[in-house]
DSSP file (Angstrom, degrees, kcal/mol; ACC not computed):
  #  RESIDUE AA STRUCTURE BP1 BP2  ACC     N-H-->O    O-->H-N    N-H-->O    O-->H-N    TCO  KAPPA ALPHA  PHI   PSI    X-CA   Y-CA   Z-CA
    1    1 A X              0   0    0      0, 0.0     2,-0.2     0, 0.0     3,-0.1   0.000 360.0 360.0 360.0 146.5  121.1   97.5  132.3
    2    2 A X        -     0   0    0      1,-0.1     2,-0.0     0, 0.0     0, 0.0  -0.502 360.0-100.3 -78.3 145.3  117.8   96.0  131.1
    3    3 A X        -     0   0    0     -2,-0.2     2,-0.3     1,-0.1    -1,-0.1  -0.350  36.9-117.7 -64.0 144.4  114.5   96.9  132.9
    4    4 A X        -     0   0    0     -3,-0.1     2,-0.2     1,-0.0    -1,-0.1  -0.672  26.5-122.9 -83.3 138.4  113.2   94.2  135.3
    5    5 A X        -     0   0    0     -2,-0.3     3,-0.1     1,-0.1    -1,-0.0  -0.506  34.7 -97.7 -75.1 148.7  109.9   92.7  134.4
    6    6 A X        -     0   0    0     -2,-0.2    -1,-0.1     1,-0.1     5,-0.1  -0.350  47.6 -95.4 -63.8 147.9  107.2   93.0  137.0
    7    7 A X     >  -     0   0    0      1,-0.1     4,-2.0    -3,-0.1     3,-0.3  -0.163  31.7-111.5 -57.1 155.3  106.7   90.0  139.2
    8    8 A X  H  > S+     0   0    0      1,-0.2     4,-2.6     2,-0.2     5,-0.2   0.906 117.8  54.2 -56.6 -41.8  104.0   87.4  138.2
    9    9 A X  H  > S+     0   0    0      1,-0.2     4,-2.2     2,-0.2    -1,-0.2   0.855 106.9  49.6 -67.1 -33.4  102.0   88.4  141.2
   10   10 A X  H  > S+     0   0    0     -3,-0.3     4,-2.3     2,-0.2    -1,-0.2   0.896 112.2  47.9 -68.2 -40.0  101.9   92.0  140.3
   11   11 A X  H  X S+     0   0    0     -4,-2.0     4,-2.2     2,-0.2    -2,-0.2   0.905 112.9  48.6 -67.0 -40.8  100.9   91.3  136.8
   12   12 A X  H  X S+     0   0    0     -4,-2.6     4,-2.2     2,-0.2    -2,-0.2   0.902 111.1  50.1 -65.2 -42.8   98.1   89.0  138.0
   13   13 A X  H  X S+     0   0    0     -4,-2.2     4,-2.2     2,-0.2    -2,-0.2   0.907 111.0  49.6 -60.5 -44.6   96.9   91.6  140.5
   14   14 A X  H  X S+     0   0    0     -4,-2.3     4,-2.5     1,-0.2    -2,-0.2   0.907 109.2  53.7 -63.1 -43.3   96.8   94.2  137.7
   15   15 A X  H  X S+     0   0    0     -4,-2.2     4,-2.1     1,-0.2    -2,-0.2   0.931 110.8  44.1 -56.2 -49.7   94.9   91.8  135.5
   16   16 A X  H  X S+     0   0    0     -4,-2.2     4,-2.1     2,-0.2    -1,-0.2   0.833 112.0  52.7 -69.9 -31.8   92.2   91.2  138.2
   17   17 A X  H  X S+     0   0    0     -4,-2.2     4,-2.2     2,-0.2    -1,-0.2   0.908 110.2  48.8 -67.7 -39.3   91.9   94.9  139.0
   18   18 A X  H  X S+     0   0    0     -4,-2.5     4,-2.0     2,-0.2    -2,-0.2   0.880 110.5  51.2 -65.7 -37.9   91.4   95.7  135.3
   19   19 A X  H  X S+     0   0    0     -4,-2.1     4,-2.3     2,-0.2    -2,-0.2   0.907 108.9  51.2 -63.9 -42.3   88.8   93.0  135.1
   20   20 A X  H  X S+     0   0    0     -4,-2.1     4,-1.5     1,-0.2    -2,-0.2   0.915 110.8  48.2 -59.6 -46.4   87.0   94.5  138.1
   21   21 A X  H  X S+     0   0    0     -4,-2.2     4,-0.5     1,-0.2    -1,-0.2   0.883 111.8  49.7 -68.1 -34.7   87.0   97.9  136.5
   22   22 A X  H >< S+     0   0    0     -4,-2.0     3,-1.0     1,-0.2     4,-0.3   0.876 107.1  54.6 -66.1 -39.2   85.7   96.5  133.2
   23   23 A X  H >< S+     0   0    0     -4,-2.3     3,-1.1     1,-0.3    -1,-0.2   0.829 101.7  58.6 -65.6 -31.9   82.9   94.6  134.9
   24   24 A X  H 3< S+     0   0    0     -4,-1.5    -1,-0.3     1,-0.2    -2,-0.2   0.700  98.5  60.9 -67.7 -20.2   81.7   97.9  136.6
   25   25 A X  T << S+     0   0    0     -3,-1.0    -1,-0.2    -4,-0.5    -2,-0.2   0.572  78.8 112.3 -83.4 -11.4   81.3   99.4  133.1
   26   26 A X    <   -     0   0    0     -3,-1.1     2,-0.7    -4,-0.3    -3,-0.0  -0.423  58.3-149.2 -67.4 134.1   78.6   96.7  132.1
   27   27 A X        -     0   0    0     -2,-0.1     2,-0.2     0, 0.0    -1,-0.1  -0.925  17.2-149.9-103.5 109.6   75.1   98.1  131.6
   28   28 A X        -     0   0    0     -2,-0.7     2,-0.1     1,-0.1     0, 0.0  -0.520  17.3-113.9 -80.5 144.5   72.8   95.2  132.6
   29   29 A X        -     0   0    0     -2,-0.2     2,-0.1     1,-0.1    -1,-0.1  -0.403  31.7-107.1 -73.6 154.0   69.3   95.0  130.8
   30   30 A X     >  -     0   0    0      1,-0.1     4,-1.9    -2,-0.1     3,-0.3  -0.463  27.6-113.5 -76.5 154.3   66.2   95.5  132.8
   31   31 A X  H  > S+     0   0    0      1,-0.2     4,-2.3     2,-0.2     5,-0.2   0.850 117.8  56.9 -57.5 -33.5   64.1   92.4  133.5
   32   32 A X  H  > S+     0   0    0      1,-0.2     4,-2.3     2,-0.2    -1,-0.2   0.916 107.4  46.3 -64.7 -41.3   61.3   93.9  131.3
   33   33 A X  H  > S+     0   0    0     -3,-0.3     4,-2.2     2,-0.2    -1,-0.2   0.828 110.7  53.6 -70.3 -30.8   63.7   94.1  128.3
   34   34 A X  H  X S+     0   0    0     -4,-1.9     4,-2.1     2,-0.2    -2,-0.2   0.930 111.1  44.9 -66.2 -46.3   64.9   90.6  128.9
   35   35 A X  H  X S+     0   0    0     -4,-2.3     4,-2.2     2,-0.2    -2,-0.2   0.894 112.9  52.0 -63.9 -41.3   61.4   89.2  128.9
   36   36 A X  H  X S+     0   0    0     -4,-2.3     4,-1.9     1,-0.2    -2,-0.2   0.934 112.2  45.0 -60.3 -48.0   60.5   91.2  125.8
   37   37 A X  H  X S+     0   0    0     -4,-2.2     4,-2.3     1,-0.2    -1,-0.2   0.838 110.3  55.0 -65.8 -33.7   63.6   90.0  123.9
   38   38 A X  H  X S+     0   0    0     -4,-2.1     4,-2.4     2,-0.2    -1,-0.2   0.884 105.8  51.8 -68.7 -37.2   62.9   86.4  125.1
   39   39 A X  H  X S+     0   0    0     -4,-2.2     4,-2.4     2,-0.2    -2,-0.2   0.907 110.2  49.9 -63.4 -40.1   59.3   86.7  123.6
   40   40 A X  H  X S+     0   0    0     -4,-1.9     4,-2.3     2,-0.2    -2,-0.2   0.933 111.2  48.3 -62.8 -45.4   60.8   87.9  120.3
   41   41 A X  H  X S+     0   0    0     -4,-2.3     4,-2.3     1,-0.2    -2,-0.2   0.927 112.1  48.0 -63.0 -46.0   63.3   85.0  120.2
   42   42 A X  H  X S+     0   0    0     -4,-2.4     4,-2.4     2,-0.2    -1,-0.2   0.902 111.2  51.0 -63.0 -41.9   60.7   82.4  121.0
   43   43 A X  H  X S+     0   0    0     -4,-2.4     4,-2.4     1,-0.2    -1,-0.2   0.921 110.8  48.6 -60.8 -43.1   58.3   83.8  118.3
   44   44 A X  H  X S+     0   0    0     -4,-2.3     4,-2.6     2,-0.2     5,-0.2   0.890 110.3  51.8 -64.7 -40.5   61.1   83.7  115.7
   45   45 A X  H  X S+     0   0    0     -4,-2.3     4,-2.4     2,-0.2    -1,-0.2   0.922 111.3  47.6 -64.0 -44.5   61.9   80.1  116.7
   46   46 A X  H  X S+     0   0    0     -4,-2.4     4,-2.5     2,-0.2    -2,-0.2   0.928 113.2  47.7 -61.6 -45.5   58.2   79.1  116.3
   47   47 A X  H  X S+     0   0    0     -4,-2.4     4,-2.3     1,-0.2    -2,-0.2   0.946 114.3  45.6 -66.3 -47.2   58.0   80.8  112.9
   48   48 A X  H  X S+     0   0    0     -4,-2.6     4,-2.5     1,-0.2    -1,-0.2   0.901 111.9  52.7 -64.2 -38.8   61.2   79.3  111.6
   49   49 A X  H  X S+     0   0    0     -4,-2.4     4,-2.2    -5,-0.2    -1,-0.2   0.903 109.6  47.9 -68.2 -38.2   60.1   75.8  112.9
   50   50 A X  H  X S+     0   0    0     -4,-2.5     4,-2.6     2,-0.2    -1,-0.2   0.895 111.6  52.0 -68.4 -36.3   56.8   76.1  111.1
   51   51 A X  H  X S+     0   0    0     -4,-2.3     4,-2.5    -5,-0.2    -2,-0.2   0.936 111.8  44.6 -61.4 -45.7   58.6   77.1  107.9
   52   52 A X  H  X S+     0   0    0     -4,-2.5     4,-2.6     2,-0.2    -2,-0.2   0.881 112.7  52.5 -67.6 -36.9   60.9   74.2  108.1
   53   53 A X  H  X S+     0   0    0     -4,-2.2     4,-2.4    -5,-0.2    -2,-0.2   0.918 111.7  45.9 -60.4 -45.9   58.1   71.9  108.9
   54   54 A X  H  X S+     0   0    0     -4,-2.6     4,-2.5     2,-0.2    -2,-0.2   0.891 113.4  48.7 -62.8 -42.1   56.2   73.1  105.9
   55   55 A X  H  X S+     0   0    0     -4,-2.5     4,-2.6     2,-0.2     5,-0.2   0.921 112.6  48.1 -60.9 -47.4   59.1   72.8  103.6
   56   56 A X  H  X S+     0   0    0     -4,-2.6     4,-2.0     2,-0.2    -2,-0.2   0.890 113.0  47.9 -65.1 -41.3   59.9   69.3  104.9
   57   57 A X  H  X S+     0   0    0     -4,-2.4     4,-2.3     2,-0.2    -1,-0.2   0.909 113.2  48.6 -67.3 -41.0   56.2   68.2  104.4
   58   58 A X  H  X S+     0   0    0     -4,-2.5     4,-2.4     2,-0.2    -2,-0.2   0.921 113.4  45.2 -66.1 -43.3   56.1   69.7  100.9
   59   59 A X  H  X S+     0   0    0     -4,-2.6     4,-2.6     2,-0.2    -1,-0.2   0.878 110.9  54.3 -66.7 -35.1   59.3   68.1   99.8
   60   60 A X  H  X S+     0   0    0     -4,-2.0     4,-2.1    -5,-0.2    -2,-0.2   0.924 111.2  45.8 -61.7 -46.0   58.3   64.8  101.3
   61   61 A X  H  X S+     0   0    0     -4,-2.3     4,-2.1     2,-0.2    -2,-0.2   0.888 112.1  50.9 -66.7 -37.8   55.0   64.9   99.3
   62   62 A X  H  X S+     0   0    0     -4,-2.4     4,-2.5     1,-0.2    -2,-0.2   0.905 110.6  49.0 -65.6 -42.0   56.9   65.9   96.1
   63   63 A X  H  X S+     0   0    0     -4,-2.6     4,-2.7     2,-0.2    -1,-0.2   0.885 108.9  53.9 -62.5 -37.9   59.3   63.0   96.6
   64   64 A X  H  X S+     0   0    0     -4,-2.1     4,-2.2     2,-0.2    -2,-0.2   0.898 109.0  48.3 -63.0 -41.4   56.4   60.6   97.1
   65   65 A X  H  X S+     0   0    0     -4,-2.1     4,-2.5     2,-0.2     5,-0.2   0.931 112.5  48.3 -64.1 -45.3   54.9   61.8   93.8
   66   66 A X  H  X S+     0   0    0     -4,-2.5     4,-2.6     1,-0.2    -2,-0.2   0.940 112.2  48.5 -59.3 -47.3   58.2   61.3   92.0
   67   67 A X  H  X S+     0   0    0     -4,-2.7     4,-1.5     1,-0.2    -1,-0.2   0.881 111.8  49.4 -63.9 -38.2   58.7   57.9   93.4
   68   68 A X  H  X S+     0   0    0     -4,-2.2     4,-0.7     2,-0.2    -1,-0.2   0.905 113.2  46.7 -67.0 -40.3   55.1   56.8   92.5
   69   69 A X  H >< S+     0   0    0     -4,-2.5     3,-0.7     1,-0.2    -2,-0.2   0.911 114.1  47.6 -68.1 -41.1   55.5   58.1   88.9
   70   70 A X  H 3< S+     0   0    0     -4,-2.6    -1,-0.2     1,-0.2    -2,-0.2   0.781 107.8  56.4 -70.1 -26.9   58.9   56.4   88.6
   71   71 A X  H 3<        0   0    0     -4,-1.5    -1,-0.2     1,-0.2    -2,-0.2   0.660 360.0 360.0 -82.6 -14.6   57.6   53.1   90.0
   72   72 A X    <<        0   0    0     -4,-0.7    -1,-0.2    -3,-0.7    -2,-0.2   0.472 360.0 360.0 -87.1 360.0   54.8   52.8   87.4
């Protein structure tokens, strides 16, 4: 005879027990490390934003020069 599969409720219960045990294994960061990492992320965003702004401004000026030379 074939083995009977566990009932849906037993499988769901096992799933949630496994989830609970995995959640207990999580190591949460300290508030200090969260704020430190947030500062790094914000600094990188500002630096990349300034780089993109400079690149956009430079390419816009270059395109303006090309268009002025082509228009003459």
